[in-house]
C-alpha distance (Angstrom), angle and dihedral (degrees) to the residues before:
residue distance angle dihedral
M1 . . .
A2 3.80 . .
S3 3.74 135.0 .
Y4 3.82 127.7 -66.8
R5 3.79 120.0 -119.9
Y6 3.80 114.7 166.6
L7 3.78 133.3 -154.5
V8 3.78 110.4 142.8
F9 3.79 90.3 -46.6
L10 3.69 127.0 21.9
I11 3.77 108.3 -131.4
L12 3.79 124.4 167.1
F13 3.74 115.8 -179.6
V14 3.78 117.2 -138.4
V15 3.78 113.2 -169.1
T16 3.79 118.0 -150.1
S17 3.80 118.2 -169.9
C18 3.79 118.4 -135.7
A19 3.78 116.8 178.0
Q20 3.80 112.8 -148.3
V21 3.83 133.3 179.8
G22 3.82 113.1 -132.1
T23 3.71 147.2 114.3
I24 3.79 122.5 -54.5
T25 3.80 113.4 -94.9
G26 3.73 134.5 -169.9
G27 3.85 95.2 -98.5
G28 3.75 143.3 32.9
P29 3.79 127.9 -101.4
D30 3.74 121.8 -63.3
V31 3.81 107.4 -99.0
S32 3.81 99.8 172.3
A33 3.77 128.9 90.7
P34 3.80 118.5 -129.9
K35 3.80 111.1 -83.0
P36 3.82 127.7 -151.1
V37 3.78 115.6 -115.1
E38 3.79 89.2 -128.2
K39 3.82 98.7 -166.1
D40 3.82 88.9 59.6
V41 3.82 97.7 47.3
M42 3.79 111.0 118.4
P43 2.98 115.4 -120.2
L44 3.81 95.9 18.9
N45 3.76 118.8 -111.3
G46 3.82 109.9 -92.8
S47 3.82 93.8 29.0
T48 3.81 119.7 161.5
N49 3.85 130.0 -150.8
F50 3.77 88.5 32.5
D51 3.82 109.1 177.5
G52 3.78 103.0 162.6
N53 3.82 135.9 90.9
H54 3.74 101.2 -140.6
V55 3.84 135.6 78.5
E56 3.81 127.1 -175.0
M57 3.76 115.9 -159.8
P58 3.86 117.3 -177.3
F59 3.86 116.7 -158.2
D60 3.77 131.1 -154.6
E61 3.81 93.9 -118.0
F62 3.76 141.4 19.2
F63 3.82 114.8 -78.6
T64 3.80 146.2 174.9
I65 3.79 128.3 -131.3
K66 3.81 118.7 -121.4
N67 3.80 119.6 -154.8
A68 3.79 95.4 -27.8
S69 3.82 95.3 -175.8
E70 3.79 91.5 57.5
N71 3.79 102.3 29.9
I72 3.80 101.5 43.0
V73 3.81 111.7 64.5
M74 3.79 139.2 158.8
I75 3.81 121.1 -134.5
P76 3.00 119.4 -126.0
P77 3.82 85.5 37.7
H78 3.79 96.9 -126.2
A79 3.80 95.9 130.2
R80 3.76 139.8 36.3
I81 3.80 109.7 -132.6
N82 3.75 125.1 -139.2
A83 3.78 112.4 -154.1
S84 3.79 129.9 -160.8
F85 3.81 136.6 149.7
K86 3.76 139.2 -141.1
G87 3.81 115.2 -163.5
K88 3.80 105.9 -47.3
K89 3.81 94.1 -18.4
L90 3.83 125.2 101.8
L91 3.83 114.1 -148.6
L92 3.81 118.5 -157.3
D93 3.81 120.7 -172.3
W94 3.78 138.0 167.7
E95 3.81 135.7 -179.4
D96 3.81 99.3 -154.3
T97 3.79 122.6 101.4
L98 3.78 113.3 -115.7
Q99 3.85 124.2 -139.0
E100 3.73 120.9 -101.2
N101 3.79 123.6 -105.0
T102 3.80 92.6 13.2
T103 3.78 131.3 135.1
Y104 3.82 112.0 -135.1
A105 3.77 131.4 -167.8
I106 3.80 125.6 -159.8
Y107 3.77 111.8 -155.3
L108 3.79 121.4 -155.2
N109 3.79 95.9 -164.0
R110 3.78 102.6 -165.4
A111 3.81 86.5 -49.2
I112 3.83 96.3 130.3
Q113 3.81 114.9 68.7
D114 3.80 130.2 174.1
L115 3.77 117.3 -117.1
T116 3.80 100.6 -117.5
E117 3.78 110.9 37.5
S118 3.85 102.0 16.9
N119 3.77 91.0 -123.5
D120 3.77 110.9 170.8
S121 3.80 141.1 177.3
I122 3.79 144.9 -169.6
I123 3.83 112.4 -103.0
Q124 3.77 128.5 -177.4
Y125 3.80 125.1 -160.3
V126 3.82 116.5 -168.7
F127 3.79 133.6 -167.1
S128 3.82 138.7 154.2
T129 3.76 129.3 -135.6
G130 3.82 87.9 -150.6
A131 3.78 135.7 54.5
I132 3.82 93.8 -91.6
L133 3.77 130.5 63.0
D134 3.79 111.9 -147.2
T135 3.81 108.2 -116.5
L136 3.79 108.7 -178.3
S137 3.79 121.5 117.1
Y138 3.79 135.2 -161.6
T139 3.81 123.5 -160.8
V140 3.81 128.3 -168.8
Q141 3.77 136.6 176.0
V142 3.82 124.6 -141.3
K143 3.84 123.1 -157.9
D144 3.74 134.4 179.1
A145 3.85 110.0 -96.7
W146 3.79 92.4 -136.8
S147 3.82 107.7 35.1
N148 3.83 95.6 27.2
K149 3.77 87.7 -137.3
P150 3.80 121.1 139.7
I151 3.76 116.0 -90.7
E152 3.79 117.8 -134.7
K153 3.84 123.6 -152.6
A154 3.76 96.7 16.7
T155 3.79 110.6 151.0
V156 3.83 118.2 -122.9
I157 3.79 117.5 -166.9
L158 3.83 129.2 -176.2
Y159 3.77 120.1 -156.5
D160 3.79 132.1 -172.1
L161 3.81 103.1 -98.5
Q162 3.80 94.4 -139.1
T163 3.82 102.6 37.4
S164 3.86 99.7 25.9
E165 3.81 87.8 -133.9
L166 3.80 114.3 155.4
K167 3.84 108.4 -107.1
S168 3.82 105.4 171.3
F169 3.76 143.2 -15.1
A170 3.76 138.8 -166.3
S171 3.80 142.5 173.1
T172 3.78 124.8 -125.7
N173 3.76 119.8 -111.1
S174 3.83 128.7 -136.1
K175 3.83 90.1 -75.2
G176 3.82 91.8 51.3
F177 3.83 96.0 -107.3
A178 3.76 126.7 135.3
E179 3.79 124.0 -176.3
M180 3.79 124.9 -163.0
K181 3.81 117.1 -165.1
Y182 3.74 140.6 -177.7
L183 3.82 92.8 49.1
R184 3.79 127.1 150.6
A185 3.79 124.4 -134.8
G186 3.83 111.4 -86.8
E187 3.78 145.9 90.3
Y188 3.77 121.7 -58.3
S189 3.76 139.1 179.3
I190 3.80 118.8 -139.7
A191 3.76 135.2 -147.6
I192 3.80 123.6 -168.3
F193 3.76 122.2 -175.2
K194 3.81 145.8 127.4
D195 3.77 103.9 -92.0
L196 3.79 96.2 -147.6
N197 3.84 95.8 172.5
S198 3.85 95.5 36.2
D199 3.78 95.1 -125.2
M200 3.82 96.4 125.6
E201 3.80 89.7 -122.9
Y202 3.77 127.8 105.1
Q203 3.82 116.8 -115.0
D204 3.80 123.1 -163.0
H205 3.81 93.8 -113.8
E206 3.81 95.4 51.9
P207 3.81 122.4 100.8
I208 3.83 110.9 -102.5
A209 3.78 142.4 -172.0
F210 3.79 128.1 -164.0
S211 3.77 142.8 162.9
T212 3.75 127.5 -131.5
E213 3.79 95.3 -89.4
D214 3.83 105.1 12.8
Q215 3.79 87.0 -146.1
I216 3.81 126.5 125.3
T217 3.79 129.1 -168.2
L218 3.79 108.2 -159.2
L219 3.84 117.8 -163.8
E220 3.77 98.7 143.6
N221 3.79 139.3 4.9
K222 3.76 106.2 -54.0
V223 3.83 136.2 -165.0
D224 3.80 111.5 -169.1
S225 3.83 105.7 -132.5
V226 3.82 95.0 -160.9
P227 3.80 114.5 73.6
Y228 3.80 118.6 -132.0
R229 3.81 111.9 -119.4
L230 3.77 113.6 -135.2
Y231 3.80 120.6 -154.5
T232 3.83 138.2 166.6
P233 3.81 110.1 -110.2
V234 3.77 122.1 -123.2
L235 3.75 103.8 -104.2
E236 3.81 128.7 -142.2
P237 3.84 112.0 -60.1
K238 3.78 108.0 -76.2
I239 3.79 138.7 171.0
T240 3.81 100.9 -125.8
T241 3.84 100.6 -179.8
K242 3.77 130.4 33.1
K243 3.78 118.7 161.8
F244 3.81 142.4 140.9
V245 3.78 121.3 -133.2
G246 3.77 117.0 -170.6
P247 2.85 141.7 -78.6
N248 3.80 99.1 22.1
S249 3.82 112.5 -31.4
Y250 3.81 129.8 118.4
F251 3.79 118.1 -169.0
I252 3.78 119.0 -159.0
A253 3.80 127.6 176.7
A254 3.84 131.8 174.7
N255 3.78 141.9 178.8
R256 3.77 89.0 -111.9
S257 3.77 133.3 54.3
L258 3.81 115.3 -77.5
R259 3.78 93.5 -161.9
N260 3.86 114.2 123.3
T261 3.77 90.0 24.0
S262 3.80 126.8 143.2
F263 3.81 116.4 -140.3
T264 3.79 127.7 -168.4
I265 3.80 127.2 -179.0
N266 3.84 115.5 -159.3
K267 3.79 89.0 -16.6
E268 3.81 93.3 -52.5
E269 3.82 115.4 120.4
I270 3.77 116.0 -126.2
K271 3.82 110.8 -132.1
A272 3.80 124.2 -138.8
S273 3.81 87.9 -109.7
E274 3.79 89.1 60.4
L275 3.78 100.4 55.6
I276 3.79 136.4 64.5
Y277 3.84 125.3 -156.2
H278 3.79 108.1 -145.5
T279 3.82 89.1 178.7
N280 3.77 132.8 -10.4
D281 3.79 90.5 -88.5
S282 3.81 100.2 35.3
V283 3.79 125.4 69.3
Q284 3.86 138.3 173.5
L285 3.78 119.1 -147.9
F286 3.75 126.2 -161.1
W287 3.83 119.6 -149.3
N288 3.79 130.4 156.5
T289 3.81 105.6 -110.1
G290 3.77 96.3 -175.1
G291 3.80 111.0 147.3
V292 3.81 93.6 -2.6
S293 3.83 125.5 111.3
K294 3.82 99.2 177.2
A295 3.79 132.2 45.5
E296 3.81 131.7 -170.8
V297 3.80 109.7 -154.6
I298 3.81 116.4 -164.6
V299 3.82 115.6 -157.3
Q300 3.79 115.2 -167.8
N301 3.79 132.3 174.3
D302 3.81 138.4 113.1
F303 3.83 90.7 -61.0
F304 3.78 104.0 33.6
H305 3.73 142.6 43.8
D306 3.75 98.4 165.9
T307 3.75 134.8 151.5
I308 3.83 114.8 -148.6
S309 3.84 119.6 -163.4
L310 3.81 117.1 -155.2
R311 3.76 128.6 -179.6
Y312 3.79 125.0 -166.8
S313 3.82 139.5 172.8
E314 3.77 128.6 -111.2
K315 3.82 88.1 -113.6
T316 3.81 89.3 59.5
T317 3.84 95.2 48.4
N318 3.81 88.4 49.4
A319 3.78 93.8 54.0
P320 3.86 110.8 143.3
L321 3.74 122.8 -100.8
I322 3.82 112.8 -102.1
L323 3.81 125.1 -162.5
N324 3.78 121.6 -164.2
S325 3.77 135.9 177.1
K326 3.80 108.4 -100.9
I327 3.85 87.4 -126.6
R328 3.80 102.3 50.6
S329 3.81 92.6 -151.8
N330 3.82 87.9 61.1
T331 3.82 87.5 -133.9
Y332 3.80 116.9 120.8
A333 3.79 130.5 -163.2
P334 3.84 120.9 -137.6
S335 3.83 93.7 -95.4
D336 3.83 94.8 45.5
T337 3.79 119.9 103.0
V338 3.77 111.7 -137.6
A339 3.77 106.5 -117.1
F340 3.78 142.1 164.8
V341 3.80 126.3 -147.0
L342 3.76 124.1 -147.3
N343 3.84 124.4 -157.0
D344 3.80 88.4 -127.6
L345 3.77 138.9 44.9
I346 3.87 110.7 -76.5
T347 3.78 111.5 -129.9
A348 3.84 101.2 170.8
V349 3.83 142.9 6.2
D350 3.77 126.2 -159.0
T351 3.81 105.8 -159.9
S352 3.81 90.5 -170.3
L353 3.78 85.3 73.6
V354 3.80 94.1 50.0
E355 3.79 116.7 86.8
I356 3.80 118.7 -165.8
Q357 3.82 122.2 -173.5
N358 3.80 133.4 -171.8
L359 3.78 100.0 -132.9
T360 3.83 91.9 -160.0
D361 3.83 92.0 71.0
S362 3.84 98.8 10.7
L363 3.81 90.1 -124.3
P364 3.81 125.6 138.4
F365 3.77 114.4 -100.2
N366 3.80 119.3 -144.3
S367 3.82 104.6 154.1
Y368 3.76 97.0 107.6
S369 3.77 145.1 96.7
Y370 3.79 127.9 -151.2
S371 3.78 140.6 -150.6
I372 3.75 135.7 -168.3
D373 3.79 126.9 -137.2
K374 3.80 110.9 -178.6
N375 3.83 102.1 -71.8
T376 3.80 98.4 -3.5
L377 3.84 127.2 88.1
Y378 3.84 114.5 -157.7
F379 3.80 126.0 -160.5
H380 3.83 115.5 -156.5
F381 3.81 119.9 -160.2
D382 3.78 142.4 130.3
K383 3.80 105.2 -85.1
Q384 3.78 97.2 -167.3
E385 3.80 113.8 120.9
L386 3.78 90.0 12.3
T387 3.82 121.8 112.7
R388 3.83 110.5 158.4
M389 3.75 129.6 20.6
S390 3.83 137.0 173.7
F391 3.82 124.6 -140.7
E392 3.78 117.6 -163.3
F393 3.78 118.6 -172.8
K394 3.82 112.3 -163.8
P395 3.83 123.1 -154.6
N396 3.82 111.8 -65.1
A397 3.79 93.6 14.7
I398 3.77 89.3 121.8
R399 3.84 124.1 31.9
S400 3.80 125.1 -165.0
L401 3.78 134.2 -169.3
R402 3.83 92.8 -62.6
D403 3.78 109.3 -9.1
S404 3.81 143.5 45.4
L405 3.78 131.7 -127.7
G406 3.77 122.8 -105.5
T407 3.80 125.8 -142.4
E408 3.83 115.2 -43.2
E409 3.80 131.0 169.8
Y410 3.80 131.9 -170.6
I411 3.80 137.4 -177.3
I412 3.82 112.0 -145.7
T413 3.78 125.7 -163.9
L414 3.81 119.2 -152.0
N415 3.79 110.9 -158.0
P416 3.81 120.6 -153.7
E417 3.80 120.7 -126.1
R418 3.80 92.3 -104.1
K419 3.80 89.4 70.0
Y420 3.78 91.2 69.0
G421 3.79 139.4 60.6
V422 3.80 134.0 -138.9
I423 3.85 132.4 -138.1
D424 3.76 115.5 -158.4
L425 3.83 105.6 -157.2
N426 3.80 122.7 -155.5
L427 3.80 103.7 -148.8
S428 3.80 96.1 162.8
Y429 3.83 91.8 117.4
Y430 3.79 88.5 72.0
Q431 3.82 114.5 78.2
T432 3.80 99.7 178.0
P433 3.83 133.5 52.4
I434 3.78 116.9 -64.4
I435 3.76 139.5 -178.0
L436 3.84 114.2 -133.3
Q437 3.81 117.6 -150.2
T438 3.82 113.9 -164.9
I439 3.79 113.2 -157.6
K440 3.79 128.3 -168.5
D441 3.78 121.9 -171.4
G442 3.79 90.8 -14.2
K443 3.83 94.3 -52.0
L444 3.78 126.4 110.4
I445 3.82 106.4 -121.8
K446 3.80 100.0 169.7
E447 3.76 140.5 12.8
T448 3.82 117.9 -164.6
P449 3.79 128.6 -178.0
I450 3.83 109.2 -143.5
P451 3.82 112.0 -168.2
S452 3.83 94.5 -175.2
P453 3.85 113.6 29.4
S454 3.80 114.5 -152.8
A455 3.79 140.3 -173.7
S456 3.81 91.7 -97.0
Y457 3.78 123.1 42.3
K458 3.80 111.8 157.7
L459 3.76 126.3 -150.4
N460 3.79 103.1 -160.3
E461 3.81 133.6 -168.8
L462 3.79 94.7 25.5
I463 3.80 117.7 171.5
P464 3.80 109.1 -121.7
G465 3.78 112.2 -94.0
Q466 3.82 143.8 83.5
Y467 3.82 119.5 -43.9
T468 3.80 133.0 -169.9
F469 3.79 131.7 178.4
I470 3.77 143.8 -141.9
I471 3.81 120.0 -162.1
I472 3.79 117.9 -159.6
N473 3.83 115.5 -158.5
D474 3.76 97.9 -130.2
E475 3.78 95.6 -153.6
N476 3.77 97.0 175.5
G477 3.82 94.8 36.6
D478 3.81 94.3 -127.4
G479 3.82 94.7 130.2
T480 3.79 95.4 -117.5
W481 3.81 136.7 88.7
N482 3.82 110.3 -103.3
V483 3.76 122.7 -152.0
G484 3.78 119.8 -145.0
N485 3.80 129.3 -82.0
Y486 3.80 114.9 -142.5
S487 3.82 95.2 -166.9
T488 3.81 91.3 57.5
R489 3.81 94.9 33.5
T490 3.80 89.7 -122.3
Q491 3.83 112.8 156.1
P492 3.80 122.5 -141.9
E493 3.78 112.2 -89.6
T494 3.78 109.0 -93.8
L495 3.77 125.5 -120.1
D496 3.75 140.1 -166.9
V497 3.79 121.3 -135.7
F498 3.78 116.9 -152.0
S499 3.76 101.5 -167.0
T500 3.81 98.6 165.4
P501 3.81 102.5 104.7
T502 3.79 123.8 -122.3
K503 3.78 113.5 -147.1
V504 3.75 116.0 -137.3
R505 3.82 120.3 -159.1
A506 3.76 128.2 -169.4
N507 3.82 115.1 -90.4
W508 3.82 91.9 7.0
E509 3.82 133.4 112.6
V510 3.77 121.7 -151.3
V511 3.83 127.3 -169.3
V512 3.78 117.0 -140.0
E513 3.83 129.7 -176.5
L514 3.76 116.7 -149.1
I515 3.79 106.6 -156.9
P516 3.82 114.9 -174.2
S517 3.80 119.4 -125.3
E518 3.75 117.9 -103.5
């Protein structure tokens, strides 16, 4: 739905584009929705002492009715409306008896479409069965809990606090505002959510926003000054990714943390040395698939006790070994350790089959040590005075679970410190744990939990460019952003977006204060 702006009628035009092939005519396509001829509506919009059960609403063009039973509703819902049309006139009838001294609104929720372009609109017709038309209004704004941007087409519903009867509803506009009018003084409860299935009822999977009490006392026209923060709830525990990547990798991801989880593949327990956590909820398992075409993976922790079945072809299990530089650009900063990542678990390295050369003087380089961490091979050496090096891996230099690497060669660049810039962040305005997101050119490049913010937190070895920041107020100190929980009335953790860019130059240090918004 769209927003509500009332004069005598509320009409919001929604333009839908339909490309058609045809002859050239004297005018362009129809971009306007059918509009009521308000002076001819019987009874007139805003009428009082209404005692009938029939409304006639002439329009300025011919139209068709779309899903009348769903899209034409009376609020409060005391009557079921029957809709028909004759020519350009909409006829609305009901058999139920309405309550006395009550303001009613009939919503045509994109129910009336023109015949050619299917343009539609939201129309509200209001009347009172008493001598007084309720005139109070209530306005709210809905924003995204993460981006703080306005949310369009969020559904806002007001209920009678005592009876839970639906009293009014609206949909937010492009600026996130929704206005409900023709209300009487009283106490209401409010529901705000994205009505994904258009049933006017909140479902557990739909994005939701709420306040601490969700209760409103309306004595005069009111504009809520505090935006509602809409978020997508965490659903029931679910394995979201399960796939095999040859030759021996299993990738599993979930909507819950997979830390402290036991994994078994075909009844064989996977050891800690055989798995890699890419994030808390994403893990890579290594298991020798030789001669096997099916695997049953058991995932068990506080959230899961699932068995995942995976089938794969012999071609997939015989996928070739691939070695890549840990930093894909092959350019390493002074604090980086030169490393190479294999697409399988490394079981052995023969350094006699690895040739390293300093390309500055073309001499062999042997002053190094190495270490292995699962599928990653690290080379440790003093990088001072070194700028470019070649690494050649001869056949059998690296062995995996059931294969060995062929010939591979890499050229590595070692940048000096002067190639980078530094940002010294003053975070002293934050007194509780935070999560710092560092963003370059619109992309998140680093996320750092900071339990105790200080007046000087340095981001070193930054590539020159423009940087912005997001600070998440990590209220429970778990190092992740937590969405809300409606059942416990827990709001999403707040965040501050610092969108003014900081320019980083090579061999420069800049001091930046991040002051939280009020």
